[in-house]
C-alpha positions as CSV (number, residue, x, y, z in Angstrom):
1,M,-52.8,118.4,-22.9
2,V,-54.3,114.9,-22.9
3,R,-57.7,113.9,-24.2
4,A,-59.8,112.3,-21.4
5,R,-61.8,110.0,-23.7
6,P,-60.4,107.8,-25.0
7,L,-57.3,107.7,-22.9
8,P,-54.0,106.9,-24.7
9,A,-53.4,103.1,-24.7
10,G,-49.7,103.3,-23.7
11,P,-47.7,105.5,-21.4
12,V,-47.5,109.2,-22.2
13,V,-44.0,110.6,-22.4
14,I,-43.6,114.3,-21.6
15,E,-40.2,115.8,-22.5
16,A,-39.7,119.5,-22.0
17,S,-38.4,121.5,-24.9
18,P,-35.6,124.0,-24.5
19,A,-38.1,126.9,-24.3
20,E,-40.3,125.0,-21.7
21,R,-37.1,124.2,-19.7
22,A,-36.1,127.9,-19.7
23,A,-39.6,128.9,-18.5
24,L,-39.6,126.2,-15.8
25,A,-36.2,127.4,-14.6
26,E,-37.5,131.0,-14.3
27,R,-40.7,129.9,-12.7
28,F,-39.0,127.9,-10.0
29,G,-36.0,130.1,-9.5
30,L,-33.4,127.7,-10.9
31,G,-30.3,128.4,-12.8
32,A,-31.4,126.0,-15.5
33,V,-33.5,122.9,-16.2
34,E,-31.1,120.8,-18.2
35,S,-33.6,118.0,-18.8
36,L,-37.1,116.9,-17.8
37,V,-38.8,113.7,-18.9
38,A,-41.8,112.1,-17.4
39,T,-43.3,108.8,-18.3
40,V,-46.9,108.5,-17.1
41,A,-49.5,105.7,-17.5
42,L,-53.1,106.7,-17.5
43,E,-55.9,104.5,-16.2
44,Q,-59.7,105.2,-16.1
45,K,-61.1,104.7,-12.6
46,P,-64.8,105.0,-11.6
47,R,-64.5,108.7,-10.5
48,A,-61.2,109.8,-11.9
49,I,-58.3,109.3,-14.2
50,R,-55.3,107.9,-12.4
51,A,-51.8,109.0,-13.6
52,T,-48.8,107.1,-12.3
53,G,-45.2,107.1,-13.4
54,R,-41.9,108.8,-12.9
55,L,-40.4,112.2,-13.4
56,A,-36.7,112.5,-14.1
57,A,-35.0,115.9,-14.3
58,R,-31.5,117.5,-14.1
59,V,-31.5,121.0,-12.8
60,M,-29.0,123.7,-11.7
61,Q,-30.2,124.8,-8.3
62,P,-28.9,127.7,-6.3
63,C,-27.2,126.7,-3.0
64,A,-29.3,127.9,0.0
65,I,-26.0,129.2,1.6
66,S,-23.8,130.5,-1.1
67,G,-26.3,131.2,-3.9
68,E,-24.0,129.4,-6.4
69,D,-25.7,127.0,-8.8
70,F,-24.9,123.3,-8.4
71,P,-26.3,120.2,-10.3
72,V,-29.2,118.3,-8.8
73,T,-30.8,115.1,-10.1
74,I,-34.5,114.7,-9.4
75,D,-36.2,111.3,-9.7
76,E,-39.7,111.5,-8.3
77,P,-42.8,109.2,-8.5
78,V,-45.9,110.7,-10.2
79,D,-49.2,109.7,-8.6
80,L,-52.1,111.9,-9.5
81,R,-55.9,111.8,-9.9
82,F,-57.6,114.0,-12.5
83,V,-61.3,114.5,-11.5
84,E,-63.9,116.3,-13.6
85,E,-65.0,119.6,-12.0
86,H,-68.7,119.0,-12.7
87,Q,-68.7,115.4,-11.5
88,R,-71.4,114.6,-9.0
89,P,-69.8,115.1,-5.5
90,A,-69.8,112.1,-3.1
91,T,-72.6,112.0,-0.7
92,E,-72.1,111.7,3.1
93,D,-73.1,108.0,2.9
94,E,-70.7,107.3,0.1
95,E,-67.3,106.1,1.2
96,I,-64.1,107.2,-0.5
97,E,-61.0,105.3,0.5
98,L,-57.9,107.4,0.5
99,E,-54.8,106.7,2.5
100,A,-52.1,109.1,3.6
101,D,-49.8,108.2,0.8
102,D,-52.5,108.3,-1.9
103,C,-52.1,110.5,-4.9
104,D,-53.0,114.2,-5.4
105,E,-56.3,115.2,-6.9
106,I,-56.5,117.7,-9.7
107,A,-59.8,119.1,-11.1
108,Y,-60.2,119.5,-14.9
109,S,-63.1,120.6,-17.1
110,G,-63.9,119.9,-20.7
111,E,-62.5,117.0,-22.8
112,M,-58.8,117.4,-21.9
113,F,-56.6,117.7,-18.9
114,D,-53.2,119.3,-18.5
115,L,-50.8,116.5,-17.7
116,G,-47.9,118.8,-18.6
117,E,-48.8,121.3,-15.9
118,A,-49.2,118.5,-13.4
119,V,-45.7,117.3,-14.2
120,A,-44.4,120.9,-13.9
121,Q,-46.0,121.1,-10.4
122,T,-44.5,117.8,-9.4
123,L,-41.1,119.2,-10.4
124,G,-41.7,122.3,-8.3
125,L,-42.6,120.2,-5.3
126,A,-39.6,118.0,-5.7
127,I,-37.1,120.9,-5.5
128,D,-35.5,121.2,-2.0
129,P,-35.6,124.9,-1.2
130,Y,-32.8,124.4,1.5
131,A,-30.4,122.3,-0.6
132,E,-26.8,123.1,0.0
133,G,-24.2,122.9,-2.7
134,P,-20.6,121.6,-2.4
135,D,-19.3,125.1,-1.4
136,A,-21.8,125.7,1.4
137,D,-19.3,125.1,4.2
138,A,-16.7,127.4,2.7
139,A,-19.4,130.1,2.3
140,R,-20.4,129.7,5.9
141,A,-16.8,130.0,7.1
142,A,-16.2,133.1,4.9
143,A,-19.3,134.7,6.4
144,G,-18.4,133.7,10.0
145,I,-21.4,131.5,10.4
146,V,-21.1,128.6,12.7
147,A,-23.0,125.4,12.0
148,E,-25.0,124.0,14.9
149,G,-22.8,122.0,17.2
150,E,-19.6,123.5,15.9
151,Q,-17.2,125.6,18.0
152,L,-15.4,128.7,16.7
153,G,-12.7,130.7,18.4
154,P,-11.2,130.9,21.9
155,L,-14.4,132.2,23.6
156,A,-16.4,129.3,22.3
157,N,-13.7,126.9,23.6
158,L,-13.8,128.6,27.0
159,L,-17.6,128.3,27.2
160,A,-17.4,124.7,26.1
161,G,-14.9,124.0,28.9
162,L,-17.3,125.6,31.5
163,K,-20.2,123.6,30.2
164,K,-18.4,120.3,30.8
165,D,-18.0,121.1,34.6
């Protein structure tokens, strides 16, 4: 939790404790979260608090094919806007400039906002749910699954020969 006023002068460093890493691993279906560090600078803007920085994590993620855990390194930018829930909404005449690659907006109430939860959500979004580990091809072969574009067996070769004609 970070106090909204006054904002910390320097970057905020969030480093997950062993208990927090275990909870994140369970929450996101990972074998483990071995490390998670985020360094975030906070800047007061007219209608929000802008949080920019980087998230670095090492996780053990299950392979989408074999289910075996394999190491993944995550290095993601953090770009968020914390907006007070009770803030006066923009009128129709008021122009807000946001571009496609602009930051995500998170509402908060009270004197503090949860930067730690925002970092956890950034980690969750950075995880590739279809990531394949180093043994994915062997698991496919053992299950008799053919990758797209590959041929398997004499019937496949016969059909490929007919297709060329």
